[in-house]
C-alpha positions, 0 to 999 in steps of 0.5 A, a space after each residue: 781480600 784480607 783487608 775487606 775481611 778485616 773491615 767487616 769484622 771491625 764493623 761486626 765488632 762495633 755493631 755488637 758492642 753498640 748493641 750490648 751497651 745499648 741493651 745494658 743501658 736500657 735494662 738498667 733504665 727499666 729496673 730504675 723505672 720499676 723501682 720508682 713505680 714500686 715506691 710510688 705504689 708503696 707510698 700510696 699504700 701507706 697513705 691509704 693505711 694511714 687514712 683508714 687508721 685516722 678514720 677508725 680512731 675518729 669513730 672510736 672517739 
Protein backbone atom coordinates (compact mmCIF):
# COMPACT_ATOMS: atom_id res chain seq x y z
CA UNK A 1 0.00 0.00 0.00
CA UNK A 2 2.80 2.44 0.88
CA UNK A 3 4.51 1.74 -2.45
CA UNK A 4 1.35 2.63 -4.36
CA UNK A 5 0.97 5.88 -2.44
CA UNK A 6 4.62 6.80 -3.11
CA UNK A 7 4.09 6.03 -6.78
CA UNK A 8 1.00 8.23 -6.92
CA UNK A 9 2.80 11.04 -5.11
CA UNK A 10 5.67 10.76 -7.60
CA UNK A 11 3.29 10.93 -10.54
CA UNK A 12 1.51 13.91 -9.01
CA UNK A 13 4.80 15.75 -8.43
CA UNK A 14 5.87 14.99 -12.01
CA UNK A 15 2.56 16.23 -13.42
CA UNK A 16 2.68 19.45 -11.40
CA UNK A 17 6.29 20.08 -12.37
CA UNK A 18 5.44 19.55 -16.04
CA UNK A 19 2.41 21.86 -15.79
CA UNK A 20 4.32 24.70 -14.14
CA UNK A 21 7.26 24.39 -16.53
CA UNK A 22 4.95 24.52 -19.55
CA UNK A 23 2.96 27.43 -18.09
CA UNK A 24 6.18 29.35 -17.47
CA UNK A 25 7.42 28.78 -21.03
CA UNK A 26 4.07 29.79 -22.52
CA UNK A 27 3.95 32.94 -20.39
CA UNK A 28 7.43 33.94 -21.56
CA UNK A 29 6.47 33.22 -25.18
CA UNK A 30 3.35 35.38 -24.84
CA UNK A 31 5.39 38.26 -23.42
CA UNK A 32 7.87 38.06 -26.31
CA UNK A 33 5.02 38.07 -28.83
CA UNK A 34 3.42 41.10 -27.18
CA UNK A 35 6.76 42.93 -27.18
CA UNK A 36 7.25 42.12 -30.86
CA UNK A 37 3.75 43.31 -31.72
CA UNK A 38 4.31 46.51 -29.76
CA UNK A 39 7.63 47.12 -31.55
CA UNK A 40 5.98 46.57 -34.93
CA UNK A 41 3.20 48.96 -33.99
CA UNK A 42 5.72 51.62 -32.89
CA UNK A 43 7.62 51.23 -36.16
CA UNK A 44 4.43 51.67 -38.18
CA UNK A 45 3.57 54.77 -36.16
CA UNK A 46 7.04 56.28 -36.68
CA UNK A 47 6.85 55.62 -40.43
CA UNK A 48 3.43 57.25 -40.57
CA UNK A 49 4.75 60.25 -38.59
CA UNK A 50 7.76 60.71 -40.87
CA UNK A 51 5.53 60.46 -43.93
CA UNK A 52 3.28 63.21 -42.55
CA UNK A 53 6.29 65.42 -41.77
CA UNK A 54 7.61 64.95 -45.35
CA UNK A 55 4.22 65.87 -46.78
CA UNK A 56 4.02 68.99 -44.60
CA UNK A 57 7.54 70.06 -45.55
CA UNK A 58 6.78 69.57 -49.27
CA UNK A 59 3.55 71.57 -48.95
CA UNK A 60 5.44 74.43 -47.29
CA UNK A 61 8.11 74.59 -50.01
